[in-house]
N, C-alpha and C positions, 0 to 999 in steps of 0.2 A: 922624508919627502920634501919636493920643491915647495918653498914659500908662495902661497897663491897672493897675488895682489887684486886688491878690489877697489874700484873707484865707485863712490856714491856722489852723484850729481844732482844739482837742484837749489832751489833757494829764491830768494826774493823776499819773503816772509816766514816768520816763525813756524806758520803752518806747514811749511815744507821741511824747514831746518830739523823740529824736534823729532818727527818721524825718522828723518836720516840718520839723526844722532840715535835714537832707541834700537833702530835695525842694526846700525854700525857696533854698537856696544853688545849686542845680542850674538850677532855674527862671530866676533871676536872672543866671546865667552865660550861659543860651541866648538871654535877652532882658533887658539890663542896663536898659530903659526900664520895667519892670515895678515897682511900687512893693508892698512885701510886708508885711503886719500879720499879727502872732501873735496869736490870743487863746486864752486858757487859764484855767485857775484860780488864786485869789488864796494857794495854797500858797507857804510862803517857799523851798521847795526849786525850785519851778518859777521863781519870778521870780529866784533866783539863776542858774539854769542859763541863763535866757534874756539875762539881763543880761551873765553871760560870754561870750556870742556877740554882743553889741552889737545887738541887733535891735528892731525896734519890736514892743513887747508890751503887750498891754491883758490886765489880770486880771478875771475874771467873777464876781460871787459866785454861786456854784453848788455842788450839792453831790450827791453820788450818790444814787440811788434804791434801790439795791440792799442796802444796810445794812438793821440791824434795829432795832426799837423806836423810842427817841426820834430816833434818827439819819434814818430814814424820814421820821419826822413832819416833822423840821426841813427836810429834803431837799424835800418836798411844800410846805411853807409858803414857801422860799425860790423854787422854781420859777418862779411868775407873776414875781417882780421878775427872774429871769435872763432872761425872754423881753422884758420892757420893755428891759433893759439890752442885750441882743443886736439888739433893733429898732434902740435908739439907734445903736448900732455901725456897723449896716448903713446907715443913713440918713445917718451923718456921712462914712464912707468910699466909700460908693457903689461896691462893688466889681464887676468885672467876671467874678469867679470866686471861688467860694469852696470850699476844700478841708478835708474833715473827716479826722482822723487817728486818730479813736478817743478813747475817754474821754468822760465823762457830759458834758462842758463843749462838745464840739461839737456836742450836740444841738440846743439852741436856734438857734444860727448857722446851722447847715447847714439845718434844717427851715424858718426863716424865709425864708432866702435862696431857697430853692426855690419857697417860696408867691410869693415877689416876682419869679419868672422868672428869677433870677439863674444861671447856669450852676453845678452842683454837682458834687463827685467825693469819694468815701470812699476810704480806705485801711484793708483789715481785715489785718491784722498775724498772727492767729491762724486756726488751721484750723476753728474753728467761731466764727462771728460773735459779738461781743460784744453786749449788752443795746442799746446807743446804735445801733450799725451796723444791726441787725436792724430797728429802727424807722425808721432813716432811709433803708434800700435802698429803699423803695417811692418816696421822693421824688426820689432823685437821678437825675442825667443816667448816670453811669458807676460802676463799683466796682472796685477794684483789690483783686486777692488776692494773698497769698503763695503759696498752695498750690492746685493742680488740685481737691482734693477740696473747696475753699471753694465753688467755683463754683455748686454745686446750691442754695444759700442766697442766692444773689444776684439772683435773679428776671430772668435772662437779660442783666443789665447788667454781667455780671463778665468782667474780663480778668485773667488771670495774668501779672503783672509782677515779682513779687517783692516782698521787704521792703528798702527801703533803708537801707545801715548806711554809717558813714564810710569814706571810700576806702582809708584805711590797712589796714583789714583784708583789702580785696582784694589790695593789693600785697605782703602777706608771702611770702617765699620758703618753699618746701619745707623743714621741719626736717631737718637733718642729724641722723641717729641716732648717740647717743653712748652710753657705757656707764650714765650716769646717766639715770633715768625723773624727766623735770621733770614735775611735777603741780600744777597750777593749781586751786585752791578757791575759788569765789567764789558768793554768793547775792544778785547784785543790788549796787546801789549802798548799800542800807541793810543788806546783810549778812542771812543766814539763821540764825536759832540752833539750828534743826533741824540744817542742815549742820554749822554749827560744832560742836554737840555730838556728833553721831554721828563726824565726822572724829577730834575731839580723844580719843574713846574707843577710837577704831581704832589711835590711835599706838603703844600697847604692842604689838599685833599687827603693827604695820609695822617694829617696831624691828629685827627679827631682819633685815631686807634692808639694814641699815646704809646705806653709802653709795650704793647701788645707786637709791635715791629721794631725790628732794630736793622738798620741798613749799612751795610759795607761798599762801598764805591771805588772803584779803581778809574780813574778818571784821564789817565794819560797827562802830560806835562802842560800841555797848552791850556787846559780848562781848570787846571787844580785850584788856583786861587779861587776864581769865581764859584766853583762848586763846593769848596770847602765854606765859603762866605753863605752861601745859600742856606747850608745845613744850618750853620750855627744862628743865621737871623730867624730860621724857622722852628728855632727851639728843639732840635734834634741832636742834643748833646750827647747820647749816647752812639751816634753815628761814628763810624771810621772811614775816612777820606784819605785816599793815597794816590799818587801818581802812578805807582807801579807796585804790584804785590808780587815779590819776588817766590815766595812759597805758596802759589797758588793750590796745590792740593790740600795743604791745612785749611784754607779758607773754605774749599769745596766741602771739606770734612764738617765744618761749622755751619754751612748753608742748610737751610729747608729749602729754598727756593732761590733759582739763578735767573737774572735778567741779563741777557746778552746777545749777541749775534750769531749767525748760523754758518761760522767759516767750518771747515770740513775738522780741524783739530779741536776748536771748540766741542763741536758734537760727539767728537770720540772721547773727549775728556767728559763728558756727561754721561754718555754710556759707560764709559769704565767705573764712573764715580756713582752711577745710578742717582741722578740727581733730576728732580723736577725743575723744568725751565720754562721760562716766557721768551720765546724766540723773535727778535725782530732782524730779518736779513737785511744786510746792507743793500740799498737800493742800486748804488754804483759797482756792485761787485761784476766782473768782467761774465758777460753772457748772462747775467743773474742768477750765477751759479748758486749764491747761498739761498735763494727761495726754493730752488729744487732740493737742495739740502735740508731744509728746515720741513718742507712737505713729506719728505718720506719719514721723520719722526711723527710728525702729525697725523700720518696715515696709521701709523701702530698706536696711536693714543699715547705717546709717549713725551709729547709736550704740546705746549700752546704756542701758535704762530699769530704774529700780528705783523702785516706790512708796515713800512716806515709811516704810511698814510693812515694806516689803522691805529697805530702806536701813539695816540694822543696823550697827554697827560691824563685825561678823565678815565681813558680807556686802561691806562696802565695801573692806575689808583685803584680803579673798580677790581681788576684783576688779582692785585696784592691783597686788597681788603678781604675779597671773598675766599682766597686761600688761606687768609688769617683766620677767616672764620669757620673753615670747614677742611680741617687737615686730612680728611679722608681723601679729599680730591688729590692733594699731593702725594699721599700713599699710592693711588692708583697710577698717577703719572710716574712713580717710582718702578711700581710692579713693571709697568709696561715697557719702560726703557731698559730694565735689566734684562727683559727677553729679547734685546737687539745685542748683546755683550756678545761678542764671539770669542772662541777658546784660544787664547795664548795669541794672539796676532804677531806679536814679534818673534816669538818662538817659531810659528809655522812659516812665517816668512823667510827667516834665517835658514830654515831646513831646506825651504826651496832654493834659496840661492845655493846652500850647499851641494843641492842634485845638479844644478847648473855648473858647478865646479867639479862636479864628481868627486867629491869629497866626503866621507862620512862625519857627523857629529861625533864629539867625544861620549864614550859610554857612560860617563856619569852624567851626562847633561840630560835634562829631565824635558 
């Protein structure tokens, strides 16, 4: 059988890259004859992540169009060059399938592939589709949604299969509740200055709980020293503060409660790990998509949501202390978020890809 070539395109943030890698790995496991090529932006962090996974990666010169001022002008100026580069990639690789995982870099590749009559598929991780996927959905064959409420945006092409994350999150056992509330605070791989500041300012209010609360805080590089100094000055000697946590599944497993943003991949990890969370959506997210994501979980009783305006140090401290005093509230959130867990999203998405390729999965694949 002829070796099928598949392009997986998208990026700009880890929220697009990690689902791409999970889908690619699962697809390769089902059909090892497939040749995978990832196409993304030229951002340094993106190249570093893809290099660390040892995959074939092509960076494109492209910038988003949702910025303001000169950035938008520059993005428009570069866009024709991006289409030329995308066409060159398609003609060189001659893929049998192109998968867009979101982010502006997927636009030219997926659009041109559809015009060349190459089968195309997009993944939409957010409740409300992003700008690029809203443009692409008219042209693609199928669209995968993480949430049922996304389907009306997908022109009848949508199927709810979930947002794939690393298998380690699904394998985490239920946390055995102890006398200490383990709280994990993080704002994505780059950290969140807002969360960092609010949690640091809440420390004096949490000090009264003494040893009943233990915090682990991923800060990002910019705020590391200031946050670490604040924990030390506040008497939180048991707290763990780091710029970046490489083994996030292990820290999820240790946590009773997570305080975090509401990006699509973060929510997918919470759902996979069945973790209680206080969500503080990033107010500056494009089209406020994090707020819509967070509300989806809140509507299911699967998380507590505070807007940035509501997430004052006092409000955060009150919630954390309340959870420390009533573990049953955490258990209720865990039960509700477990009900949102889709069945084998990576495997089902990979099988959908194979159906577009008209290639059966290996008999041994489960």
